[in-house]
PDB file of N, H, CA, C and O in Angstrom:
ATOM      1  N   UNK A   1     -46.604  66.993  16.459  1.00  0.00           N
ATOM      2  CA  UNK A   1     -47.680  67.186  17.223  1.00  0.00           C
ATOM      3  C   UNK A   1     -48.133  66.653  14.936  1.00  0.00           C
ATOM      4  O   UNK A   1     -47.760  67.254  13.929  1.00  0.00           O
ATOM      5  N   UNK A   2     -49.385  64.815  15.124  1.00  0.00           N
ATOM      6  H   UNK A   2     -49.688  64.326  15.942  1.00  0.00           H
ATOM      7  CA  UNK A   2     -49.985  64.841  14.044  1.00  0.00           C
ATOM      8  C   UNK A   2     -50.923  65.666  13.754  1.00  0.00           C
ATOM      9  O   UNK A   2     -51.530  66.396  14.537  1.00  0.00           O
ATOM     10  N   UNK A   3     -51.068  65.552  12.520  1.00  0.00           N
ATOM     11  H   UNK A   3     -50.575  64.959  11.884  1.00  0.00           H
ATOM     12  CA  UNK A   3     -52.878  66.509  11.710  1.00  0.00           C
ATOM     13  C   UNK A   3     -53.517  65.313  11.742  1.00  0.00           C
ATOM     14  O   UNK A   3     -53.136  64.313  12.350  1.00  0.00           O
ATOM     15  N   UNK A   4     -54.495  65.429  11.077  1.00  0.00           N
ATOM     16  H   UNK A   4     -54.805  66.241  10.583  1.00  0.00           H
ATOM     17  CA  UNK A   4     -55.603  64.672  10.633  1.00  0.00           C
ATOM     18  C   UNK A   4     -56.482  65.229   9.574  1.00  0.00           C
ATOM     19  O   UNK A   4     -56.744  66.432   9.547  1.00  0.00           O
ATOM     20  N   UNK A   5     -56.957  64.366   8.678  1.00  0.00           N
ATOM     21  H   UNK A   5     -56.744  63.389   8.700  1.00  0.00           H
ATOM     22  CA  UNK A   5     -57.792  64.750   7.274  1.00  0.00           C
ATOM     23  C   UNK A   5     -58.980  63.656   7.477  1.00  0.00           C
ATOM     24  O   UNK A   5     -58.934  62.440   7.664  1.00  0.00           O
ATOM     25  N   UNK A   6     -60.093  64.600   7.362  1.00  0.00           N
ATOM     26  H   UNK A   6     -60.130  65.588   7.210  1.00  0.00           H
ATOM     27  CA  UNK A   6     -61.967  63.639   8.150  1.00  0.00           C
ATOM     28  C   UNK A   6     -62.373  63.593   6.205  1.00  0.00           C
ATOM     29  O   UNK A   6     -62.543  64.724   5.750  1.00  0.00           O
ATOM     30  N   UNK A   7     -62.502  62.543   5.262  1.00  0.00           N
ATOM     31  H   UNK A   7     -62.364  61.624   5.632  1.00  0.00           H
ATOM     32  CA  UNK A   7     -63.285  62.924   4.567  1.00  0.00           C
ATOM     33  C   UNK A   7     -64.722  61.516   4.410  1.00  0.00           C
ATOM     34  O   UNK A   7     -64.414  60.326   4.340  1.00  0.00           O
ATOM     35  N   UNK A   8     -65.798  61.868   4.389  1.00  0.00           N
ATOM     36  H   UNK A   8     -66.047  62.835   4.445  1.00  0.00           H
ATOM     37  CA  UNK A   8     -66.982  60.392   4.084  1.00  0.00           C
ATOM     38  C   UNK A   8     -67.181  60.525   2.694  1.00  0.00           C
ATOM     39  O   UNK A   8     -67.375  61.622   2.170  1.00  0.00           O
ATOM     40  N   UNK A   9     -67.132  59.199   1.916  1.00  0.00           N
ATOM     41  H   UNK A   9     -66.974  58.307   2.341  1.00  0.00           H
ATOM     42  CA  UNK A   9     -67.554  58.877   1.350  1.00  0.00           C
ATOM     43  C   UNK A   9     -68.884  57.964   1.011  1.00  0.00           C
ATOM     44  O   UNK A   9     -69.094  56.860   1.512  1.00  0.00           O
ATOM     45  N   UNK A  10     -69.476  58.425   0.361  1.00  0.00           N
ATOM     46  H   UNK A  10     -69.305  59.322  -0.046  1.00  0.00           H
ATOM     47  CA  UNK A  10     -70.971  57.147  -0.397  1.00  0.00           C
ATOM     48  C   UNK A  10     -70.752  56.469  -1.057  1.00  0.00           C
ATOM     49  O   UNK A  10     -70.520  56.950  -2.166  1.00  0.00           O
ATOM     50  N   UNK A  11     -70.622  54.552  -0.934  1.00  0.00           N
ATOM     51  H   UNK A  11     -70.810  54.161  -0.033  1.00  0.00           H
ATOM     52  CA  UNK A  11     -70.565  53.953  -1.630  1.00  0.00           C
ATOM     53  C   UNK A  11     -71.963  53.075  -2.015  1.00  0.00           C
ATOM     54  O   UNK A  11     -72.588  52.522  -1.110  1.00  0.00           O
ATOM     55  N   UNK A  12     -72.364  52.996  -3.291  1.00  0.00           N
ATOM     56  H   UNK A  12     -71.856  53.445  -4.026  1.00  0.00           H
ATOM     57  CA  UNK A  12     -74.197  52.017  -3.264  1.00  0.00           C
ATOM     58  C   UNK A  12     -73.165  51.099  -3.824  1.00  0.00           C
ATOM     59  O   UNK A  12     -72.070  50.918  -4.356  1.00  0.00           O
ATOM     60  N   UNK A  13     -74.536  50.543  -3.218  1.00  0.00           N
ATOM     61  H   UNK A  13     -75.426  50.689  -2.786  1.00  0.00           H
ATOM     62  CA  UNK A  13     -74.514  48.788  -3.599  1.00  0.00           C
ATOM     63  C   UNK A  13     -75.753  48.679  -4.689  1.00  0.00           C
ATOM     64  O   UNK A  13     -76.894  49.110  -4.518  1.00  0.00           O
ATOM     65  N   UNK A  14     -75.269  48.033  -5.787  1.00  0.00           N
ATOM     66  H   UNK A  14     -74.343  47.683  -5.926  1.00  0.00           H
ATOM     67  CA  UNK A  14     -75.889  47.197  -6.626  1.00  0.00           C
ATOM     68  C   UNK A  14     -77.320  46.970  -6.489  1.00  0.00           C
ATOM     69  O   UNK A  14     -77.231  45.975  -5.769  1.00  0.00           O
ATOM     70  N   UNK A  15     -78.264  47.099  -6.599  1.00  0.00           N
ATOM     71  H   UNK A  15     -78.335  47.907  -7.184  1.00  0.00           H
ATOM     72  CA  UNK A  15     -79.214  46.855  -6.696  1.00  0.00           C
ATOM     73  C   UNK A  15     -79.469  45.322  -7.547  1.00  0.00           C
ATOM     74  O   UNK A  15     -80.383  45.234  -8.367  1.00  0.00           O
ATOM     75  N   UNK A  16     -78.913  44.609  -7.363  1.00  0.00           N
ATOM     76  H   UNK A  16     -78.170  44.680  -6.697  1.00  0.00           H
ATOM     77  CA  UNK A  16     -78.783  43.256  -7.894  1.00  0.00           C
ATOM     78  C   UNK A  16     -77.948  42.653  -7.515  1.00  0.00           C
ATOM     79  O   UNK A  16     -77.027  42.579  -8.329  1.00  0.00           O
ATOM     80  N   UNK A  17     -77.793  42.148  -6.627  1.00  0.00           N
ATOM     81  H   UNK A  17     -78.541  42.208  -5.966  1.00  0.00           H
ATOM     82  CA  UNK A  17     -76.383  41.096  -6.178  1.00  0.00           C
ATOM     83  C   UNK A  17     -75.764  42.106  -5.441  1.00  0.00           C
ATOM     84  O   UNK A  17     -76.337  43.096  -4.985  1.00  0.00           O
ATOM     85  N   UNK A  18     -74.184  41.741  -5.298  1.00  0.00           N
ATOM     86  H   UNK A  18     -73.719  40.937  -5.668  1.00  0.00           H
ATOM     87  CA  UNK A  18     -74.008  42.619  -3.870  1.00  0.00           C
ATOM     88  C   UNK A  18     -72.409  43.013  -4.935  1.00  0.00           C
ATOM     89  O   UNK A  18     -71.999  42.559  -6.003  1.00  0.00           O
ATOM     90  N   UNK A  19     -71.731  44.363  -3.695  1.00  0.00           N
ATOM     91  H   UNK A  19     -72.065  44.732  -2.827  1.00  0.00           H
ATOM     92  CA  UNK A  19     -70.815  44.446  -4.518  1.00  0.00           C
ATOM     93  C   UNK A  19     -71.285  46.503  -4.699  1.00  0.00           C
ATOM     94  O   UNK A  19     -72.416  46.872  -5.014  1.00  0.00           O
ATOM     95  N   UNK A  20     -70.457  47.195  -4.494  1.00  0.00           N
ATOM     96  H   UNK A  20     -69.538  46.895  -4.238  1.00  0.00           H
ATOM     97  CA  UNK A  20     -70.213  48.262  -4.628  1.00  0.00           C
ATOM     98  C   UNK A  20     -70.006  48.799  -6.200  1.00  0.00           C
ATOM     99  O   UNK A  20     -69.261  48.306  -7.048  1.00  0.00           O
ATOM    100  N   UNK A  21     -70.730  49.748  -6.310  1.00  0.00           N
ATOM    101  H   UNK A  21     -71.335  50.147  -5.621  1.00  0.00           H
ATOM    102  CA  UNK A  21     -70.486  50.627  -7.436  1.00  0.00           C
ATOM    103  C   UNK A  21     -69.143  51.875  -7.479  1.00  0.00           C
ATOM    104  O   UNK A  21     -68.822  52.597  -8.423  1.00  0.00           O
ATOM    105  N   UNK A  22     -68.728  51.817  -6.515  1.00  0.00           N
ATOM    106  H   UNK A  22     -68.988  51.231  -5.748  1.00  0.00           H
ATOM    107  CA  UNK A  22     -67.420  52.918  -6.655  1.00  0.00           C
ATOM    108  C   UNK A  22     -66.053  52.858  -5.730  1.00  0.00           C
ATOM    109  O   UNK A  22     -65.279  53.706  -5.286  1.00  0.00           O
ATOM    110  N   UNK A  23     -66.154  51.436  -5.670  1.00  0.00           N
ATOM    111  H   UNK A  23     -66.783  50.747  -6.031  1.00  0.00           H
ATOM    112  CA  UNK A  23     -64.627  51.447  -4.688  1.00  0.00           C
ATOM    113  C   UNK A  23     -63.967  52.027  -5.428  1.00  0.00           C
ATOM    114  O   UNK A  23     -63.309  52.920  -4.896  1.00  0.00           O
ATOM    115  N   UNK A  24     -63.771  51.842  -7.090  1.00  0.00           N
ATOM    116  H   UNK A  24     -64.306  51.117  -7.523  1.00  0.00           H
ATOM    117  CA  UNK A  24     -62.543  51.993  -7.047  1.00  0.00           C
ATOM    118  C   UNK A  24     -62.293  54.081  -6.805  1.00  0.00           C
ATOM    119  O   UNK A  24     -61.169  54.429  -7.168  1.00  0.00           O
ATOM    120  N   UNK A  25     -63.030  55.046  -6.377  1.00  0.00           N
ATOM    121  H   UNK A  25     -63.943  54.764  -6.083  1.00  0.00           H
ATOM    122  CA  UNK A  25     -63.360  55.523  -6.317  1.00  0.00           C
ATOM    123  C   UNK A  25     -62.620  55.956  -4.741  1.00  0.00           C
ATOM    124  O   UNK A  25     -61.783  56.843  -4.572  1.00  0.00           O
ATOM    125  N   UNK A  26     -63.351  54.826  -3.433  1.00  0.00           N
ATOM    126  H   UNK A  26     -64.031  54.106  -3.570  1.00  0.00           H
ATOM    127  CA  UNK A  26     -62.269  55.169  -2.308  1.00  0.00           C
ATOM    128  C   UNK A  26     -61.426  54.874  -2.382  1.00  0.00           C
ATOM    129  O   UNK A  26     -60.651  55.759  -2.018  1.00  0.00           O
ATOM    130  N   UNK A  27     -60.749  53.662  -2.805  1.00  0.00           N
ATOM    131  H   UNK A  27     -61.378  52.943  -3.100  1.00  0.00           H
ATOM    132  CA  UNK A  27     -59.311  53.503  -3.728  1.00  0.00           C
ATOM    133  C   UNK A  27     -58.599  54.404  -4.076  1.00  0.00           C
ATOM    134  O   UNK A  27     -57.466  54.181  -3.650  1.00  0.00           O
ATOM    135  N   UNK A  28     -58.658  55.528  -4.757  1.00  0.00           N
ATOM    136  H   UNK A  28     -59.579  55.708  -5.103  1.00  0.00           H
ATOM    137  CA  UNK A  28     -58.761  56.517  -5.625  1.00  0.00           C
ATOM    138  C   UNK A  28     -58.426  58.122  -4.236  1.00  0.00           C
ATOM    139  O   UNK A  28     -57.577  59.011  -4.176  1.00  0.00           O
ATOM    140  N   UNK A  29     -59.582  57.751  -3.406  1.00  0.00           N
ATOM    141  H   UNK A  29     -60.272  57.029  -3.454  1.00  0.00           H
ATOM    142  CA  UNK A  29     -59.153  58.792  -2.378  1.00  0.00           C
ATOM    143  C   UNK A  29     -58.698  58.361  -1.537  1.00  0.00           C
ATOM    144  O   UNK A  29     -58.805  59.160  -0.607  1.00  0.00           O
ATOM    145  N   UNK A  30     -57.867  56.921  -1.048  1.00  0.00           N
ATOM    146  H   UNK A  30     -57.781  56.272  -1.803  1.00  0.00           H
ATOM    147  CA  UNK A  30     -57.058  56.471   0.503  1.00  0.00           C
ATOM    148  C   UNK A  30     -56.201  56.724  -0.426  1.00  0.00           C
ATOM    149  O   UNK A  30     -55.651  57.617   0.220  1.00  0.00           O
ATOM    150  N   UNK A  31     -55.199  56.687  -2.077  1.00  0.00           N
ATOM    151  H   UNK A  31     -55.646  55.962  -2.601  1.00  0.00           H
ATOM    152  CA  UNK A  31     -54.064  56.208  -2.515  1.00  0.00           C
ATOM    153  C   UNK A  31     -53.722  58.619  -2.292  1.00  0.00           C
ATOM    154  O   UNK A  31     -52.758  59.194  -1.786  1.00  0.00           O
ATOM    155  N   UNK A  32     -54.738  59.099  -2.803  1.00  0.00           N
ATOM    156  H   UNK A  32     -55.520  58.631  -3.213  1.00  0.00           H
ATOM    157  CA  UNK A  32     -54.451  60.436  -2.906  1.00  0.00           C
ATOM    158  C   UNK A  32     -53.943  61.019  -1.895  1.00  0.00           C
ATOM    159  O   UNK A  32     -53.005  61.814  -1.822  1.00  0.00           O
ATOM    160  N   UNK A  33     -55.138  60.240  -0.509  1.00  0.00           N
ATOM    161  H   UNK A  33     -55.900  59.595  -0.568  1.00  0.00           H
ATOM    162  CA  UNK A  33     -53.974  61.240   0.595  1.00  0.00           C
ATOM    163  C   UNK A  33     -53.223  60.601   0.340  1.00  0.00           C
ATOM    164  O   UNK A  33     -52.937  60.978  -0.796  1.00  0.00           O
ATOM    165  N   UNK A  34     -52.169  59.255   0.734  1.00  0.00           N
ATOM    166  H   UNK A  34     -52.402  58.949   1.657  1.00  0.00           H
ATOM    167  CA  UNK A  34     -51.321  58.418   1.283  1.00  0.00           C
ATOM    168  C   UNK A  34     -50.410  59.025   0.538  1.00  0.00           C
ATOM    169  O   UNK A  34     -49.351  59.084   1.162  1.00  0.00           O
ATOM    170  N   UNK A  35     -50.315  59.674  -0.894  1.00  0.00           N
ATOM    171  H   UNK A  35     -51.176  59.626  -1.402  1.00  0.00           H
ATOM    172  CA  UNK A  35     -49.334  59.923  -1.577  1.00  0.00           C
ATOM    173  C   UNK A  35     -49.125  61.941  -1.189  1.00  0.00           C
ATOM    174  O   UNK A  35     -48.242  62.650  -1.673  1.00  0.00           O
ATOM    175  N   UNK A  36     -50.190  62.384  -0.251  1.00  0.00           N
ATOM    176  H   UNK A  36     -50.907  61.808   0.143  1.00  0.00           H
ATOM    177  CA  UNK A  36     -49.655  63.642   0.229  1.00  0.00           C
ATOM    178  C   UNK A  36     -49.262  63.113   1.687  1.00  0.00           C
ATOM    179  O   UNK A  36     -49.889  63.759   2.527  1.00  0.00           O
ATOM    180  N   UNK A  37     -48.395  62.111   2.284  1.00  0.00           N
ATOM    181  H   UNK A  37     -47.886  61.587   1.602  1.00  0.00           H
ATOM    182  CA  UNK A  37     -47.968  61.944   3.731  1.00  0.00           C
ATOM    183  C   UNK A  37     -49.366  62.077   4.197  1.00  0.00           C
ATOM    184  O   UNK A  37     -49.688  62.920   5.035  1.00  0.00           O
ATOM    185  N   UNK A  38     -50.054  61.390   3.749  1.00  0.00           N
ATOM    186  H   UNK A  38     -49.792  60.706   3.068  1.00  0.00           H
ATOM    187  CA  UNK A  38     -50.783  61.119   5.169  1.00  0.00           C
ATOM    188  C   UNK A  38     -51.355  59.696   4.928  1.00  0.00           C
ATOM    189  O   UNK A  38     -51.766  59.417   3.801  1.00  0.00           O
ATOM    190  N   UNK A  39     -51.419  58.451   6.293  1.00  0.00           N
ATOM    191  H   UNK A  39     -51.085  58.678   7.208  1.00  0.00           H
ATOM    192  CA  UNK A  39     -51.738  57.416   6.090  1.00  0.00           C
ATOM    193  C   UNK A  39     -53.479  56.924   6.684  1.00  0.00           C
ATOM    194  O   UNK A  39     -54.096  57.967   6.902  1.00  0.00           O
ATOM    195  N   UNK A  40     -54.319  55.730   6.965  1.00  0.00           N
ATOM    196  H   UNK A  40     -53.818  54.883   6.788  1.00  0.00           H
ATOM    197  CA  UNK A  40     -55.787  55.637   6.573  1.00  0.00           C
ATOM    198  C   UNK A  40     -55.258  55.319   8.350  1.00  0.00           C
ATOM    199  O   UNK A  40     -54.520  54.402   8.711  1.00  0.00           O
ATOM    200  N   UNK A  41     -55.808  56.233   9.112  1.00  0.00           N
ATOM    201  H   UNK A  41     -56.407  56.978   8.818  1.00  0.00           H
ATOM    202  CA  UNK A  41     -56.152  55.833  10.431  1.00  0.00           C
ATOM    203  C   UNK A  41     -57.074  55.001  10.864  1.00  0.00           C
ATOM    204  O   UNK A  41     -56.967  54.128  11.725  1.00  0.00           O
ATOM    205  N   UNK A  42     -58.181  55.374  10.093  1.00  0.00           N
ATOM    206  H   UNK A  42     -58.268  56.083   9.393  1.00  0.00           H
ATOM    207  CA  UNK A  42     -60.249  54.326  10.856  1.00  0.00           C
ATOM    208  C   UNK A  42     -60.395  55.396   9.831  1.00  0.00           C
ATOM    209  O   UNK A  42     -59.972  56.484   9.440  1.00  0.00           O
ATOM    210  N   UNK A  43     -61.723  53.895   9.520  1.00  0.00           N
ATOM    211  H   UNK A  43     -62.067  53.011   9.837  1.00  0.00           H
ATOM    212  CA  UNK A  43     -62.480  54.464   8.952  1.00  0.00           C
ATOM    213  C   UNK A  43     -63.848  53.318   9.359  1.00  0.00           C
ATOM    214  O   UNK A  43     -63.622  52.116   9.501  1.00  0.00           O
ATOM    215  N   UNK A  44     -65.192  53.887   9.504  1.00  0.00           N
ATOM    216  H   UNK A  44     -65.376  54.864   9.389  1.00  0.00           H
ATOM    217  CA  UNK A  44     -65.863  53.552   9.728  1.00  0.00           C
ATOM    218  C   UNK A  44     -67.112  53.193   8.898  1.00  0.00           C
ATOM    219  O   UNK A  44     -67.075  53.371   7.681  1.00  0.00           O
ATOM    220  N   UNK A  45     -68.350  52.636   9.563  1.00  0.00           N
ATOM    221  H   UNK A  45     -68.380  52.491  10.552  1.00  0.00           H
ATOM    222  CA  UNK A  45     -69.516  52.601   7.915  1.00  0.00           C
ATOM    223  C   UNK A  45     -70.853  53.101   8.889  1.00  0.00           C
ATOM    224  O   UNK A  45     -70.845  52.842  10.092  1.00  0.00           O
ATOM    225  N   UNK A  46     -71.648  53.616   8.447  1.00  0.00           N
ATOM    226  H   UNK A  46     -71.654  53.827   7.470  1.00  0.00           H
ATOM    227  CA  UNK A  46     -72.892  53.153   8.021  1.00  0.00           C
ATOM    228  C   UNK A  46     -73.506  53.188   7.045  1.00  0.00           C
ATOM    229  O   UNK A  46     -73.213  53.762   5.996  1.00  0.00           O
ATOM    230  N   UNK A  47     -74.572  52.474   7.334  1.00  0.00           N
ATOM    231  H   UNK A  47     -74.810  52.008   8.186  1.00  0.00           H
ATOM    232  CA  UNK A  47     -75.550  51.603   6.347  1.00  0.00           C
ATOM    233  C   UNK A  47     -76.633  52.030   5.982  1.00  0.00           C
ATOM    234  O   UNK A  47     -77.054  52.394   7.080  1.00  0.00           O
ATOM    235  N   UNK A  48     -77.696  52.356   5.040  1.00  0.00           N
ATOM    236  H   UNK A  48     -77.355  52.060   4.148  1.00  0.00           H
ATOM    237  CA  UNK A  48     -78.547  52.923   4.916  1.00  0.00           C
ATOM    238  C   UNK A  48     -79.585  52.004   3.926  1.00  0.00           C
ATOM    239  O   UNK A  48     -79.172  51.159   3.132  1.00  0.00           O
ATOM    240  N   UNK A  49     -81.194  52.388   4.162  1.00  0.00           N
ATOM    241  H   UNK A  49     -81.530  53.076   4.806  1.00  0.00           H
ATOM    242  CA  UNK A  49     -80.815  50.837   2.571  1.00  0.00           C
ATOM    243  C   UNK A  49     -82.004  52.437   1.668  1.00  0.00           C
ATOM    244  O   UNK A  49     -82.214  53.521   2.213  1.00  0.00           O
ATOM    245  N   UNK A  50     -82.506  52.024   0.329  1.00  0.00           N
ATOM    246  H   UNK A  50     -82.336  51.144  -0.113  1.00  0.00           H
ATOM    247  CA  UNK A  50     -82.340  53.738  -0.564  1.00  0.00           C
ATOM    248  C   UNK A  50     -84.342  52.630  -0.824  1.00  0.00           C
ATOM    249  O   UNK A  50     -84.848  51.517  -0.684  1.00  0.00           O
ATOM    250  N   UNK A  51     -84.637  53.948  -1.230  1.00  0.00           N
ATOM    251  H   UNK A  51     -84.226  54.852  -1.344  1.00  0.00           H
ATOM    252  CA  UNK A  51     -86.576  52.873  -1.001  1.00  0.00           C
ATOM    253  C   UNK A  51     -87.089  53.623  -3.402  1.00  0.00           C
ATOM    254  O   UNK A  51     -87.841  53.425  -4.357  1.00  0.00           O
ATOM    255  N   UNK A  52     -86.073  54.328  -2.980  1.00  0.00           N
ATOM    256  H   UNK A  52     -85.463  54.489  -2.204  1.00  0.00           H
ATOM    257  CA  UNK A  52     -86.163  55.354  -4.573  1.00  0.00           C
ATOM    258  C   UNK A  52     -85.859  54.130  -5.861  1.00  0.00           C
ATOM    259  O   UNK A  52     -85.282  53.071  -5.613  1.00  0.00           O
ATOM    260  N   UNK A  53     -86.248  54.421  -6.925  1.00  0.00           N
ATOM    261  H   UNK A  53     -86.717  55.281  -7.127  1.00  0.00           H
ATOM    262  CA  UNK A  53     -86.275  53.633  -8.202  1.00  0.00           C
ATOM    263  C   UNK A  53     -85.147  53.183  -8.442  1.00  0.00           C
ATOM    264  O   UNK A  53     -84.380  54.145  -8.389  1.00  0.00           O
ATOM    265  N   UNK A  54     -84.697  52.438  -8.634  1.00  0.00           N
ATOM    266  H   UNK A  54     -85.320  51.657  -8.678  1.00  0.00           H
ATOM    267  CA  UNK A  54     -83.146  51.562  -8.442  1.00  0.00           C
ATOM    268  C   UNK A  54     -82.498  50.705  -7.887  1.00  0.00           C
ATOM    269  O   UNK A  54     -81.578  50.086  -8.423  1.00  0.00           O
ATOM    270  N   UNK A  55     -83.081  50.481  -6.183  1.00  0.00           N
ATOM    271  H   UNK A  55     -83.828  50.983  -5.748  1.00  0.00           H
ATOM    272  CA  UNK A  55     -83.053  50.555  -4.840  1.00  0.00           C
ATOM    273  C   UNK A  55     -81.454  50.927  -4.815  1.00  0.00           C
ATOM    274  O   UNK A  55     -80.781  51.805  -5.354  1.00  0.00           O
ATOM    275  N   UNK A  56     -81.141  49.727  -3.840  1.00  0.00           N
ATOM    276  H   UNK A  56     -81.688  49.013  -3.402  1.00  0.00           H
ATOM    277  CA  UNK A  56     -79.301  49.903  -3.933  1.00  0.00           C
ATOM    278  C   UNK A  56     -79.663  50.276  -2.773  1.00  0.00           C
ATOM    279  O   UNK A  56     -80.687  50.894  -2.485  1.00  0.00           O
ATOM    280  N   UNK A  57     -78.409  49.726  -1.729  1.00  0.00           N
ATOM    281  H   UNK A  57     -77.576  49.224  -1.963  1.00  0.00           H
ATOM    282  CA  UNK A  57     -77.766  50.506   0.048  1.00  0.00           C
ATOM    283  C   UNK A  57     -76.877  51.448  -0.335  1.00  0.00           C
ATOM    284  O   UNK A  57     -76.091  51.764  -1.228  1.00  0.00           O
ATOM    285  N   UNK A  58     -77.323  51.762   0.697  1.00  0.00           N
ATOM    286  H   UNK A  58     -77.962  51.505   1.422  1.00  0.00           H
ATOM    287  CA  UNK A  58     -75.393  53.188   0.301  1.00  0.00           C
ATOM    288  C   UNK A  58     -75.388  53.039   1.595  1.00  0.00           C
ATOM    289  O   UNK A  58     -76.278  52.623   2.337  1.00  0.00           O
ATOM    290  N   UNK A  59     -74.006  53.517   1.892  1.00  0.00           N
ATOM    291  H   UNK A  59     -73.283  53.855   1.289  1.00  0.00           H
ATOM    292  CA  UNK A  59     -73.332  52.600   2.834  1.00  0.00           C
ATOM    293  C   UNK A  59     -72.092  54.580   2.425  1.00  0.00           C
ATOM    294  O   UNK A  59     -71.669  55.164   1.428  1.00  0.00           O
ATOM    295  N   UNK A  60     -72.053  54.867   4.515  1.00  0.00           N
ATOM    296  H   UNK A  60     -72.396  54.392   5.325  1.00  0.00           H
ATOM    297  CA  UNK A  60     -71.436  56.277   4.357  1.00  0.00           C
ATOM    298  C   UNK A  60     -70.356  55.711   5.450  1.00  0.00           C
ATOM    299  O   UNK A  60     -70.367  55.272   6.600  1.00  0.00           O
ATOM    300  N   UNK A  61     -68.911  56.127   3.840  1.00  0.00           N
ATOM    301  H   UNK A  61     -68.902  56.483   2.906  1.00  0.00           H
ATOM    302  CA  UNK A  61     -67.477  55.851   4.917  1.00  0.00           C
ATOM    303  C   UNK A  61     -67.335  56.759   5.403  1.00  0.00           C
ATOM    304  O   UNK A  61     -68.203  57.566   5.070  1.00  0.00           O
ATOM    305  N   UNK A  62     -66.726  57.092   6.009  1.00  0.00           N
ATOM    306  H   UNK A  62     -66.021  56.436   6.280  1.00  0.00           H
ATOM    307  CA  UNK A  62     -66.040  57.810   7.343  1.00  0.00           C
ATOM    308  C   UNK A  62     -64.908  57.284   6.791  1.00  0.00           C
ATOM    309  O   UNK A  62     -64.962  56.178   6.253  1.00  0.00           O
ATOM    310  N   UNK A  63     -62.832  58.552   6.895  1.00  0.00           N
ATOM    311  H   UNK A  63     -62.788  59.450   7.332  1.00  0.00           H
ATOM    312  CA  UNK A  63     -62.174  57.884   6.419  1.00  0.00           C
ATOM    313  C   UNK A  63     -61.885  58.862   7.582  1.00  0.00           C
ATOM    314  O   UNK A  63     -62.618  59.846   7.677  1.00  0.00           O
ATOM    315  N   UNK A  64     -60.401  58.600   8.907  1.00  0.00           N
ATOM    316  H   UNK A  64     -59.805  57.801   8.830  1.00  0.00           H
ATOM    317  CA  UNK A  64     -59.574  59.423   9.384  1.00  0.00           C
ATOM    318  C   UNK A  64     -58.101  59.308   8.768  1.00  0.00           C
ATOM    319  O   UNK A  64     -57.308  58.446   9.148  1.00  0.00           O
ATOM    320  N   UNK A  65     -57.865  60.070   7.977  1.00  0.00           N
ATOM    321  H   UNK A  65     -58.509  60.771   7.669  1.00  0.00           H
ATOM    322  CA  UNK A  65     -56.289  59.918   8.101  1.00  0.00           C
ATOM    323  C   UNK A  65     -55.238  60.861   8.316  1.00  0.00           C
ATOM    324  O   UNK A  65     -55.274  61.995   7.838  1.00  0.00           O
ATOM    325  N   UNK A  66     -54.149  60.356   9.137  1.00  0.00           N
ATOM    326  H   UNK A  66     -54.120  59.435   9.526  1.00  0.00           H
ATOM    327  CA  UNK A  66     -52.995  60.991  10.340  1.00  0.00           C
ATOM    328  C   UNK A  66     -52.039  61.098   9.296  1.00  0.00           C
ATOM    329  O   UNK A  66     -51.664  60.317   8.421  1.00  0.00           O
ATOM    330  N   UNK A  67     -51.680  62.495   9.669  1.00  0.00           N
ATOM    331  H   UNK A  67     -51.985  63.129  10.380  1.00  0.00           H
ATOM    332  CA  UNK A  67     -49.997  62.738   9.062  1.00  0.00           C
ATOM    333  C   UNK A  67     -48.953  62.017   9.189  1.00  0.00           C
ATOM    334  O   UNK A  67     -48.637  62.212  10.362  1.00  0.00           O
ATOM    335  N   UNK A  68     -47.965  61.077   8.603  1.00  0.00           N
ATOM    336  H   UNK A  68     -48.222  60.919   7.650  1.00  0.00           H
ATOM    337  CA  UNK A  68     -46.829  61.053   8.961  1.00  0.00           C
ATOM    338  C   UNK A  68     -45.599  61.269   9.934  1.00  0.00           C
ATOM    339  O   UNK A  68     -44.465  60.949   9.577  1.00  0.00           O
TER     340      UNK A  68
END
């Protein structure tokens, strides 16, 4: 029977231009789970704008890993 791990990561978009500031963090999380014998099964995202100083959008990624 497979086991699952669910993780959430908040990706912060740059104030000017596009592109996430922390894609390396996302990549590291995926690689870490894969090294533990899990594979990325599902990823979903939701986004919200930020009105605070510095601006930029926030994207919340939910990652579901399944044991091999």
